[in-house]
C-alpha positions in Angstrom: -9.8 9.2 55.0 -7.8 11.8 53.3 -5.1 9.9 52.1 -7.4 7.5 50.7 -9.0 10.3 48.7 -5.9 11.6 47.4 -4.9 8.6 46.2 -8.5 7.8 44.4 -7.6 11.8 43.2 -3.8 10.8 42.1 -5.3 7.1 39.9 -8.0 9.2 38.7 -5.3 12.1 36.8 -3.3 9.3 36.0 -5.9 7.2 34.0 -7.2 11.0 32.5 -3.9 11.7 31.2 -3.4 8.4 29.8 -6.7 8.8 27.8 -5.2 12.1 26.3 -4.9 12.1 22.3 -1.4 11.7 21.0 -0.2 12.2 17.5 -0.9 8.5 16.3 -4.2 8.3 17.4 -5.1 11.6 16.1 -3.7 10.7 12.6 -5.2 7.2 12.6 -8.6 8.7 13.3 -7.8 11.2 10.9 -8.4 14.2 13.3 -5.3 15.3 11.4 -3.3 15.7 8.9 -0.1 16.7 6.6 0.2 19.8 5.4 2.4 21.1 2.5 4.1 23.8 4.5 5.5 21.3 6.8 2.6 21.4 9.4 -0.3 19.9 10.7 -3.7 20.6 10.1 -6.8 20.0 11.8 -9.0 18.1 9.6 -12.2 17.7 12.3 -12.1 21.6 13.7 -14.8 20.4 16.4 -12.4 18.1 17.9 -10.4 20.7 20.6 -8.0 17.8 21.8 -6.5 17.3 18.6 -6.1 21.5 17.8 -4.4 21.7 21.3 -2.2 18.7 19.8 -1.5 20.1 16.8 -0.5 23.7 18.5 1.9 21.9 20.3 3.7 20.2 17.7 3.2 22.9 15.3 5.2 25.1 17.8 7.8 22.5 18.1 8.3 22.2 14.8 8.5 25.7 13.9 11.3 25.8 16.2 13.3 23.0 14.2 12.6 24.5 10.7 13.9 27.2 12.1 16.9 26.2 13.6 17.6 24.3 10.6 16.9 27.2 8.0 19.7 29.0 10.5 22.5 26.4 10.0 22.0 26.5 6.5 21.7 30.2 6.3 18.3 29.7 4.2 15.0 31.0 4.6 12.6 29.2 6.8 9.6 28.8 4.2 12.5 26.9 2.1 12.8 24.5 5.3 9.2 24.3 5.7 8.7 23.4 2.0 11.3 20.4 2.0 9.6 19.1 5.3 6.2 19.4 4.0 7.1 17.5 0.8 8.7 14.5 3.1 6.0 14.8 5.1 3.1 14.4 2.6 4.8 11.6 1.2 5.4 9.6 4.2 1.8 10.2 5.1 0.5 8.8 1.4 2.5 5.7 1.7 1.2 5.3 6.1 -2.5 5.8 4.4 -2.8 8.7 6.4 -4.3 12.0 5.9 -2.5 14.5 4.4 -3.0 17.7 2.1 -2.5 17.6 -1.4 -1.1 21.0 -3.6 -4.5 22.3 -4.3 -4.9 22.7 -0.4 -7.6 19.8 -0.6 -7.2 16.7 2.4 -6.8 13.2 1.2 -7.9 10.7 3.2 
């Protein structure tokens, strides 16, 4: 009985993790979008799963941007600005949500 329960719980956990929101899904559902500062922004504020996703991705982006800034001996803000321009242009071309220079979300 315990073995069956363990198998069931494991299968349940695997199926739940497959439901987890990924970045492509969040972008296609217009829950998140690219901001001009090189980071993701939350469009639907009530979605806690999207908020957690953004937090994780933005933390990783900041670390990568800082690494690039250190290598190029420049300010983090310079790298964030360049990344923001590239990512918002890419989002625009893909029909995804992005933030314009005025801070408005374009869907």
